C-alpha positions, 0 to 999 in steps of 0.5 A, a space after each residue: 410309884 409316883 406317876 405324874 400328870 404328864 405321864 397320865 395324860 400321855 397314857 390317856 392319849 394313847 388309849 384315845 387313839 386306840 379307841 379312834 378318838 383322834 380329835 380328843 387325843 390331839 387335844 390331850 397331847 397339847 395338854 400334856 405338852 402344856 403340862 411340861 411347859 410347852 417347849 420343844 423338843 419332843 420328849 419321852 412317851 410323847 414320841 409314841 403318841 405322835 407316832 400313833 397319830 402319824 400312823 393313823 393318818 397314813 404316814 407310816 415311815 414318819 410313825 416308825 421314826 417317832 416310835 424309834 425315839 421312845 426311850 426305854 424306861 429308866 425305872 421298871 416300876 413306872 409306866 411307859 409306852 416303850 413296849 407299845 412303841 416296840 410292838 408298833 415297830 414290829 407290826 410295821 416291818 
């Protein structure tokens, strides 16, 4: 499979958040946004990273909304944060 730098950056941000490295994950998210040109709107797995950040900061309702925006994978052979988003939604019910 062909995994691009943007996807790898987001996967690493997710890992950093799980390890409690919030500051590093914030910088990593900005780097990922820069990789795709730094334009809004938020897309794809960025929603998961933003959702975890919101959850860590105690904004549970906002986190739920962000997790709902993570799209299902377009191809089964590429990595995605979609399963993690679905898991977080189940946990936050």
